[in-house]
C-alpha positions, 0 to 999 in steps of 0.5 A: 046664848041665843038661838041665832048665835047657836045656829051661827056657830053650828053653821061655822063648825059645818063650814069648817068640817067641809073645808077640812074634807075638801082640803088637798092632802099635803104632798108627803101624805102618802104611805111609808112604803111609797116614800121608801120606794122613792128612796130605794130608787134614788139610791139606785140612781146614785149608785149607778152614776145616773143621779138626776141633775138637781138645782141646789142654788139658793133660789131653789131653797127660797122657792120652797115656802112650805116644806113637805119632806118625804122622810126624816133621816137620822144620819152620822155627821161624817162629811162623806155621808150627805143623805140628800145626795146618797138618795138623790133627792131635791132640796126640801126632800128630807128633814135631816138630823145628823149626829156623830155615830147616828146616835139618838140624842135628846135634841135629835129625838126632839127633831125627829118628833118635830118631823113626825108631829109638825111636818107629817113625814111618813118615814124615818130612816136611821142611816149608818155608814161603812167605816164609821169613825164614831163607832170605831172610836167607841169600839176601840175605847171599849175594848181597851178600857180607855178613857176618852176626853171631853164629852166623848164618853157620852158618845161611847155610852150611847154606842156601847150597847150595840158593840156588846150585841155585835160581840155576841154575834162573834162576827168576822168584821167586828166594826161592820157588825157594830155599825149594823147593831148601832143602826138597829139600836137607833131604830129601837130607841126612836120608837121606845123613847118617844111616845109621839114616834111610837104611837105613829109607828104603832098605827102605821102612819110612820115607818122606820127603816135602817140602813148602812151606806157602803162608801165603796159601792154607793149602795145602802144595805138594809139592816 
């Protein structure tokens, strides 16, 4: 390679480096604590009946050409637990993975890795909820040693470790304790089953929080 070509490549590399330095950070580039505060404030508004007016029309979604969600939320598929509404967030505010019992499935884990690796979310939230039917079903089947139909045994297998841990606490409310332990189990699995997420959490780039939504009060209690 000639000297002129080397100089040209060096100039190009230098220009690229300067461009990277001058580039504006993405809108969701703040620390995990900042994203968490926004979620706490949003849930407080929702619980007090003071949620902001949001535009959920098709045009509002189309206007968001590039998504910069402030959090990735692993929540239950329950129709009464919509994360964006519970935390009073706009369209594009969350990257959401929903699965019965907010369990960490293989595809759900890949979705969370995509949110961390490709979308740069600073926060992951595992969101359980009061009276969770999936956890209640797993709890009932486990206690009665009852065989579940179809693929439901896979759901039982995913939740059962949380039930066992909750039983060791000798709780007054076995279901509520199992729901809390299931959230904690999900948080642990996200960090230990994914090198991408584990590494991001390890260096403080991504935070993981867990909570249980109380349908009676509208509040999310941290676990």
